[in-house]
One Martini backbone bead per residue (centre of mass of N, CA, C, O) as a GRO file, in nm:
protein
  334
    1ASN     BB    1  -3.890   2.274  -3.480
    2ASN     BB    2  -3.752   2.149  -3.225
    3THR     BB    3  -3.799   1.836  -3.288
    4ALA     BB    4  -3.816   1.490  -3.150
    5LEU     BB    5  -3.787   1.160  -3.160
    6TRP     BB    6  -3.835   0.944  -2.861
    7LYS     BB    7  -3.718   0.641  -2.723
    8ALA     BB    8  -3.803   0.518  -2.426
    9SER     BB    9  -3.733   0.357  -2.164
   10ARG     BB   10  -3.829   0.159  -1.920
   11VAL     BB   11  -3.998   0.307  -1.638
   12PRO     BB   12  -4.100   0.340  -1.284
   13SER     BB   13  -4.274   0.593  -1.427
   14ASP     BB   14  -4.504   0.893  -1.498
   15SER     BB   15  -4.259   1.111  -1.399
   16CYS     BB   16  -4.050   1.247  -1.639
   17LEU     BB   17  -3.735   1.379  -1.742
   18LEU     BB   18  -3.587   1.547  -2.029
   19ARG     BB   19  -3.248   1.614  -2.114
   20VAL     BB   20  -3.091   1.853  -2.321
   21THR     BB   21  -2.732   1.911  -2.391
   22HIS     BB   22  -2.720   1.856  -2.717
   23LEU     BB   23  -2.673   1.991  -3.052
   24ASN     BB   24  -2.602   1.797  -3.337
   25GLU     BB   25  -2.537   1.927  -3.669
   26ARG     BB   26  -2.348   1.716  -3.743
   27SER     BB   27  -2.242   1.506  -4.018
   28GLY     BB   28  -2.068   1.251  -4.025
   29ASN     BB   29  -1.744   1.271  -4.074
   30ILE     BB   30  -1.445   1.383  -3.958
   31GLU     BB   31  -1.235   1.570  -4.143
   32PRO     BB   32  -0.925   1.612  -4.227
   33ILE     BB   33  -0.689   1.888  -4.287
   34LEU     BB   34  -0.451   1.675  -4.222
   35ARG     BB   35  -0.205   1.444  -4.372
   36ILE     BB   36   0.053   1.234  -4.233
   37GLU     BB   37   0.281   1.027  -4.355
   38GLY     BB   38   0.392   0.706  -4.211
   39ARG     BB   39   0.503   0.442  -3.994
   40GLY     BB   40   0.424   0.577  -3.736
   41TYR     BB   41   0.304   0.698  -3.408
   42PHE     BB   42   0.342   0.770  -3.074
   43GLU     BB   43   0.333   1.092  -3.116
   44ALA     BB   44   0.150   1.414  -3.111
   45ALA     BB   45   0.183   1.777  -3.184
   46VAL     BB   46   0.066   2.111  -3.144
   47SER     BB   47   0.125   2.414  -3.170
   48PRO     BB   48  -0.016   2.687  -3.016
   49ASP     BB   49  -0.033   2.846  -3.312
   50GLY     BB   50  -0.084   2.612  -3.547
   51THR     BB   51   0.189   2.578  -3.751
   52LYS     BB   52   0.278   2.303  -3.604
   53VAL     BB   53   0.399   1.960  -3.631
   54VAL     BB   54   0.474   1.689  -3.406
   55GLY     BB   55   0.654   1.371  -3.439
   56SER     BB   56   0.694   1.026  -3.331
   57GLU     BB   57   0.864   0.815  -3.536
   58MET     BB   58   0.894   0.523  -3.660
   59THR     BB   59   1.198   0.309  -3.747
   60GLY     BB   60   1.098   0.029  -3.708
   61ARG     BB   61   0.908  -0.183  -3.607
   62PRO     BB   62   0.591  -0.181  -3.563
   63GLY     BB   63   0.571  -0.085  -3.218
   64SER     BB   64   0.872  -0.058  -3.168
   65ARG     BB   65   1.144   0.017  -2.912
   66ALA     BB   66   1.424  -0.076  -3.020
   67THR     BB   67   1.392   0.178  -3.192
   68ARG     BB   68   1.426   0.499  -3.205
   69PRO     BB   69   1.248   0.756  -3.239
   70ARG     BB   70   1.166   1.025  -3.450
   71VAL     BB   71   1.172   1.379  -3.466
   72VAL     BB   72   0.922   1.567  -3.649
   73LEU     BB   73   0.875   1.864  -3.835
   74TYR     BB   74   0.572   2.035  -3.941
   75ASP     BB   75   0.355   2.174  -4.153
   76ALA     BB   76   0.015   2.249  -4.077
   77VAL     BB   77  -0.075   2.307  -4.382
   78THR     BB   78   0.108   2.112  -4.585
   79GLY     BB   79   0.300   1.874  -4.439
   80ASP     BB   80   0.579   1.958  -4.447
   81SER     BB   81   0.898   1.908  -4.388
   82ILE     BB   82   1.128   2.085  -4.180
   83LYS     BB   83   1.253   1.891  -3.933
   84GLU     BB   84   1.491   1.689  -3.784
   85LEU     BB   85   1.564   1.665  -3.435
   86GLY     BB   86   1.548   1.365  -3.321
   87PRO     BB   87   1.522   1.168  -3.067
   88GLY     BB   88   1.194   1.043  -2.954
   89GLU     BB   89   0.857   1.020  -2.790
   90LYS     BB   90   0.798   1.257  -2.617
   91LEU     BB   91   0.575   1.558  -2.611
   92LEU     BB   92   0.636   1.923  -2.528
   93PHE     BB   93   0.490   2.228  -2.504
   94SER     BB   94   0.491   2.530  -2.440
   95LYS     BB   95   0.239   2.757  -2.420
   96ASP     BB   96   0.412   2.975  -2.602
   97GLY     BB   97   0.602   2.790  -2.808
   98SER     BB   98   0.927   2.819  -2.748
   99VAL     BB   99   0.930   2.514  -2.634
  100LEU     BB  100   1.062   2.178  -2.684
  101LEU     BB  101   0.997   1.859  -2.556
  102THR     BB  102   1.199   1.555  -2.561
  103TRP     BB  103   1.146   1.195  -2.481
  104ASP     BB  104   1.299   0.911  -2.323
  105GLN     BB  105   1.495   0.655  -2.174
  106HIS     BB  106   1.766   0.821  -2.252
  107ASP     BB  107   1.649   1.130  -2.300
  108ILE     BB  108   1.644   1.494  -2.285
  109ARG     BB  109   1.510   1.760  -2.497
  110ALA     BB  110   1.566   2.099  -2.615
  111TYR     BB  111   1.382   2.344  -2.817
  112ASP     BB  112   1.394   2.612  -3.032
  113MET     BB  113   1.119   2.746  -3.215
  114ASN     BB  114   1.273   2.976  -3.373
  115THR     BB  115   1.551   2.808  -3.462
  116LEU     BB  116   1.551   2.479  -3.419
  117GLU     BB  117   1.745   2.444  -3.184
  118GLN     BB  118   1.933   2.294  -2.959
  119LEU     BB  119   1.969   2.358  -2.613
  120TRP     BB  120   1.950   2.063  -2.465
  121ILE     BB  121   2.085   1.775  -2.268
  122ILE     BB  122   1.964   1.490  -2.074
  123ASP     BB  123   2.109   1.194  -1.892
  124PRO     BB  124   1.958   0.978  -1.730
  125GLN     BB  125   2.061   0.681  -1.585
  126ARG     BB  126   1.733   0.552  -1.525
  127GLY     BB  127   1.542   0.724  -1.658
  128ILE     BB  128   1.198   0.844  -1.724
  129LEU     BB  129   0.901   0.940  -1.588
  130ASN     BB  130   0.881   1.270  -1.615
  131CYS     BB  131   0.779   1.584  -1.772
  132ASP     BB  132   0.812   1.952  -1.759
  133ILE     BB  133   0.674   2.293  -1.830
  134SER     BB  134   0.650   2.606  -1.844
  135ASN     BB  135   0.473   2.840  -2.012
  136ASP     BB  136   0.758   3.010  -2.090
  137GLY     BB  137   1.016   2.796  -2.081
  138SER     BB  138   1.214   2.857  -1.816
  139VAL     BB  139   1.108   2.580  -1.683
  140ALA     BB  140   1.209   2.245  -1.583
  141LEU     BB  141   1.117   1.893  -1.551
  142VAL     BB  142   1.308   1.603  -1.414
  143ALA     BB  143   1.192   1.271  -1.368
  144GLY     BB  144   1.326   1.008  -1.243
  145GLN     BB  145   1.379   0.712  -1.166
  146ALA     BB  146   1.496   0.489  -0.989
  147LEU     BB  147   1.782   0.617  -0.824
  148ASP     BB  148   1.711   0.907  -0.879
  149THR     BB  149   1.595   1.232  -0.973
  150THR     BB  150   1.443   1.555  -0.907
  151ARG     BB  151   1.456   1.812  -1.152
  152VAL     BB  152   1.539   2.156  -1.179
  153VAL     BB  153   1.552   2.353  -1.479
  154ASP     BB  154   1.663   2.539  -1.723
  155GLY     BB  155   1.487   2.586  -2.022
  156ARG     BB  156   1.745   2.714  -2.191
  157THR     BB  157   2.014   2.542  -2.058
  158GLY     BB  158   1.982   2.297  -1.823
  159GLU     BB  159   2.043   2.411  -1.562
  160LEU     BB  160   2.063   2.373  -1.236
  161ILE     BB  161   1.841   2.461  -0.964
  162SER     BB  162   1.711   2.185  -0.835
  163ILE     BB  163   1.645   1.936  -0.580
  164ILE     BB  164   1.398   1.708  -0.513
  165PRO     BB  165   1.293   1.545  -0.264
  166ARG     BB  166   1.294   1.207  -0.138
  167ALA     BB  167   1.162   0.946   0.058
  168SER     BB  168   1.280   0.764  -0.168
  169GLN     BB  169   1.395   0.607  -0.460
  170ASN     BB  170   1.094   0.675  -0.539
  171ILE     BB  171   0.820   0.783  -0.746
  172GLN     BB  172   0.509   0.844  -0.892
  173TRP     BB  173   0.512   1.175  -0.922
  174ALA     BB  174   0.543   1.491  -1.120
  175ASP     BB  175   0.485   1.858  -1.091
  176LEU     BB  176   0.464   2.163  -1.269
  177SER     BB  177   0.398   2.468  -1.257
  178ALA     BB  178   0.304   2.712  -1.474
  179ASP     BB  179   0.532   2.926  -1.343
  180GLY     BB  180   0.775   2.744  -1.199
  181SER     BB  181   0.754   2.762  -0.858
  182ARG     BB  182   0.637   2.462  -0.840
  183VAL     BB  183   0.636   2.130  -0.681
  184ALA     BB  184   0.478   1.815  -0.726
  185THR     BB  185   0.459   1.510  -0.523
  186SER     BB  186   0.452   1.147  -0.523
  187ASP     BB  187   0.508   0.913  -0.284
  188ILE     BB  188   0.564   0.584  -0.164
  189ASP     BB  189   0.499   0.687   0.150
  190SER     BB  190   0.199   0.826   0.124
  191SER     BB  191   0.281   1.107  -0.007
  192ALA     BB  192   0.226   1.468  -0.059
  193SER     BB  193   0.403   1.745  -0.218
  194VAL     BB  194   0.528   2.085  -0.182
  195PHE     BB  195   0.762   2.291  -0.366
  196ASP     BB  196   1.030   2.488  -0.414
  197ALA     BB  197   1.184   2.520  -0.718
  198SER     BB  198   1.445   2.702  -0.642
  199THR     BB  199   1.526   2.519  -0.356
  200GLY     BB  200   1.354   2.248  -0.247
  201ASP     BB  201   1.154   2.333  -0.046
  202ARG     BB  202   0.923   2.241   0.182
  203LEU     BB  203   0.569   2.343   0.214
  204MET     BB  204   0.394   2.063   0.186
  205THR     BB  205   0.210   1.785   0.354
  206ILE     BB  206   0.047   1.474   0.276
  207SER     BB  207  -0.137   1.186   0.407
  208GLU     BB  208  -0.200   0.848   0.391
  209PRO     BB  209  -0.361   0.591   0.512
  210ASN     BB  210  -0.264   0.261   0.528
  211GLY     BB  211  -0.056   0.282   0.273
  212ARG     BB  212  -0.156   0.471   0.084
  213ARG     BB  213  -0.150   0.616  -0.248
  214PHE     BB  214  -0.031   0.861  -0.458
  215TYR     BB  215  -0.033   0.874  -0.803
  216ARG     BB  216  -0.142   1.170  -0.862
  217VAL     BB  217  -0.031   1.513  -0.932
  218VAL     BB  218  -0.173   1.859  -0.944
  219LEU     BB  219  -0.147   2.192  -1.019
  220SER     BB  220  -0.284   2.475  -1.030
  221PRO     BB  221  -0.244   2.773  -1.203
  222THR     BB  222  -0.269   2.925  -0.902
  223ASN     BB  223  -0.137   2.723  -0.666
  224ASN     BB  224  -0.397   2.657  -0.449
  225VAL     BB  225  -0.433   2.365  -0.586
  226LEU     BB  226  -0.449   2.009  -0.514
  227ALA     BB  227  -0.449   1.723  -0.712
  228THR     BB  228  -0.565   1.379  -0.654
  229THR     BB  229  -0.475   1.031  -0.670
  230GLY     BB  230  -0.560   0.706  -0.538
  231SER     BB  231  -0.543   0.365  -0.434
  232HIS     BB  232  -0.869   0.397  -0.347
  233GLY     BB  233  -0.999   0.582  -0.602
  234THR     BB  234  -0.951   0.880  -0.508
  235ALA     BB  235  -1.041   1.209  -0.581
  236ALA     BB  236  -0.880   1.528  -0.487
  237LEU     BB  237  -0.896   1.840  -0.305
  238TRP     BB  238  -0.639   2.078  -0.205
  239ASP     BB  239  -0.472   2.285  -0.006
  240ALA     BB  240  -0.154   2.402  -0.105
  241GLU     BB  241  -0.080   2.546   0.176
  242THR     BB  242  -0.220   2.349   0.420
  243GLY     BB  243  -0.357   2.051   0.336
  244ASP     BB  244  -0.651   2.076   0.314
  245LEU     BB  245  -0.946   1.934   0.264
  246MET     BB  246  -1.198   2.009   0.027
  247LYS     BB  247  -1.257   1.757  -0.192
  248GLU     BB  248  -1.426   1.485  -0.307
  249VAL     BB  249  -1.475   1.398  -0.670
  250SER     BB  250  -1.392   1.077  -0.690
  251MET     BB  251  -1.492   0.722  -0.745
  252ARG     BB  252  -1.344   0.428  -0.821
  253ARG     BB  253  -1.393   0.085  -0.885
  254TYR     BB  254  -1.114   0.100  -0.998
  255VAL     BB  255  -0.751   0.037  -0.975
  256ASN     BB  256  -0.482   0.252  -1.087
  257ASP     BB  257  -0.166   0.420  -1.187
  258ASN     BB  258  -0.305   0.511  -1.484
  259THR     BB  259  -0.392   0.809  -1.448
  260TYR     BB  260  -0.576   1.135  -1.445
  261LEU     BB  261  -0.509   1.499  -1.461
  262ALA     BB  262  -0.687   1.824  -1.539
  263PHE     BB  263  -0.659   2.156  -1.595
  264SER     BB  264  -0.766   2.437  -1.673
  265ASP     BB  265  -0.623   2.737  -1.754
  266ASP     BB  266  -0.807   2.891  -1.519
  267GLY     BB  267  -0.877   2.665  -1.280
  268SER     BB  268  -1.205   2.589  -1.274
  269LYS     BB  269  -1.126   2.298  -1.389
  270LEU     BB  270  -1.155   1.929  -1.363
  271ALA     BB  271  -1.010   1.640  -1.492
  272VAL     BB  272  -1.129   1.297  -1.426
  273GLU     BB  273  -1.113   0.981  -1.347
  274ALA     BB  274  -1.428   0.778  -1.295
  275GLY     BB  275  -1.390   0.529  -1.499
  276THR     BB  276  -1.458   0.323  -1.734
  277ASP     BB  277  -1.434   0.536  -1.995
  278GLN     BB  278  -1.441   0.783  -1.777
  279THR     BB  279  -1.516   1.137  -1.748
  280ARG     BB  280  -1.476   1.413  -1.517
  281ILE     BB  281  -1.614   1.738  -1.456
  282VAL     BB  282  -1.512   1.985  -1.223
  283GLU     BB  283  -1.560   2.222  -0.984
  284VAL     BB  284  -1.324   2.366  -0.794
  285GLU     BB  285  -1.471   2.547  -0.583
  286THR     BB  286  -1.693   2.298  -0.507
  287GLY     BB  287  -1.659   1.992  -0.643
  288GLU     BB  288  -1.870   1.980  -0.855
  289PRO     BB  289  -2.033   1.830  -1.101
  290LEU     BB  290  -2.081   1.902  -1.454
  291VAL     BB  291  -1.963   1.646  -1.627
  292SER     BB  292  -1.999   1.345  -1.819
  293MET     BB  293  -1.783   1.108  -2.001
  294ARG     BB  294  -1.798   0.857  -2.265
  295ARG     BB  295  -1.599   0.663  -2.424
  296ARG     BB  296  -1.512   0.467  -2.653
  297SER     BB  297  -1.410   0.166  -2.667
  298ASP     BB  298  -1.077   0.054  -2.589
  299VAL     BB  299  -0.765  -0.045  -2.601
  300GLY     BB  300  -0.705   0.035  -2.316
  301GLY     BB  301  -0.620   0.295  -2.126
  302ALA     BB  302  -0.608   0.598  -2.019
  303THR     BB  303  -0.321   0.846  -1.990
  304SER     BB  304  -0.461   1.127  -2.083
  305ALA     BB  305  -0.547   1.482  -2.040
  306GLY     BB  306  -0.711   1.787  -2.184
  307PHE     BB  307  -0.729   2.127  -2.248
  308PHE     BB  308  -0.813   2.368  -2.427
  309SER     BB  309  -0.768   2.707  -2.410
  310ASP     BB  310  -1.096   2.766  -2.404
  311GLY     BB  311  -1.240   2.502  -2.247
  312ALA     BB  312  -1.453   2.361  -2.463
  313THR     BB  313  -1.222   2.147  -2.513
  314MET     BB  314  -1.127   1.796  -2.498
  315PHE     BB  315  -0.888   1.534  -2.423
  316VAL     BB  316  -0.829   1.175  -2.478
  317ASN     BB  317  -0.567   0.940  -2.427
  318VAL     BB  318  -0.525   0.630  -2.630
  319LEU     BB  319  -0.251   0.559  -2.704
  320THR     BB  320  -0.294   0.642  -3.055
  321LYS     BB  321  -0.563   0.781  -2.943
  322ILE     BB  322  -0.790   1.063  -2.985
  323SER     BB  323  -1.044   1.213  -2.789
  324LEU     BB  324  -1.320   1.433  -2.838
  325PHE     BB  325  -1.477   1.699  -2.634
  326ASP     BB  326  -1.744   1.854  -2.502
  327SER     BB  327  -1.714   2.024  -2.193
  328GLU     BB  328  -2.025   2.099  -2.150
  329SER     BB  329  -2.177   1.809  -2.245
  330GLY     BB  330  -1.988   1.536  -2.319
  331VAL     BB  331  -1.962   1.514  -2.620
  332GLN     BB  332  -1.848   1.330  -2.875
  333ILE     BB  333  -1.653   1.478  -3.167
  334GLY     BB  334  -1.369   1.267  -3.223
   0.00000   0.00000   0.00000
C-alpha cells in the first residue's frame, strides 16, 4: 500500500515535511556468497572482473606486524587458493585488473595477473608512505617516507620514469592520476602541487596560509580538478590547471591527518570525510552536497573510501571492517 507508520520526534512546528529517500526491501542479515578461512587478514581486495580475491594474511600472532603478512590469491567462486604471491600488507589492483601491487614497510611488488608472475620489486630504504597505479597498469607511483623520494615507475618493468620534487624531506601524501600522466602531492611546507609524471616538472602549486597543511590530495579522473583536505578541517575543490579555488565542500569539527577523499570513476562525485563516522558525497561541478551518510560507530577512524565502478555503491574502510552504502540515498547496506 506504500504506507508506513512513523513516530516523529517532538518538533517546534505544526508544518513539517517528511522525506523518504530509500525503501529498503531487504530483511535480515546480508549473507556472504564466499567465506575464506584464515588466521586473519590485514586487507583484502577483489579483482575488477570479480574472478579473484587477494588477501594479506597474518602469519604471526593475531594482529601483530612483527612477522610479515603473506599475500594469497583465491578463486572468487570456490574460495580455493590459487597461489601464494609473497609478503605484503597493502593491496591494489589496476582498474583493468592487469597488475596487482602489494606493499608493506619493507618493499613494493608488482604482479602480472595474467601469468601470476612477479614483474618487479622495489625496496625503498626508509619505508613506504603510499603507492598508486594507473588504470591500465602502465604507470605506478611509489612515495617513500621521510628522507626518501617520490618515484614514478613503469608499471610493467619497475624502471624509473621520474622523481617528483619534494619541498622538504617528507610529504603528507601523493596521488597518481587515473591515466598516469599527472602526480599530485601535499608537502609539509603547506603547499599542494601537480606535476607532469613523465618529467617531474611542476605544473601548478597552491599554498595554505598561516602554516596550515594539506593532508590529502587526489586528482579527478579527468585531471581538471584537485581535491584537498587541510589541517583546518576544510575539504576543497581546486582547478588543477590554474590553482583557483572552486568550492569548499566540507568542514570537519575535528581535525586529523588520517582522512580520505575519493572520486567516482566518471569524476562527477567526490566522497569526503565530513565528521566523526560521517561521509559526504558532493557534486564536483557545483560543489553542492548530494547525500550524507553516517556509518555505525566503530573502534578507530575510517582510513579510506571508494566508489564501485557503477557509482551506485561505495565503501568506507575502518581497520579490518568495510561498510557499504547506497551512494544515492546514503543508507548503509552492509
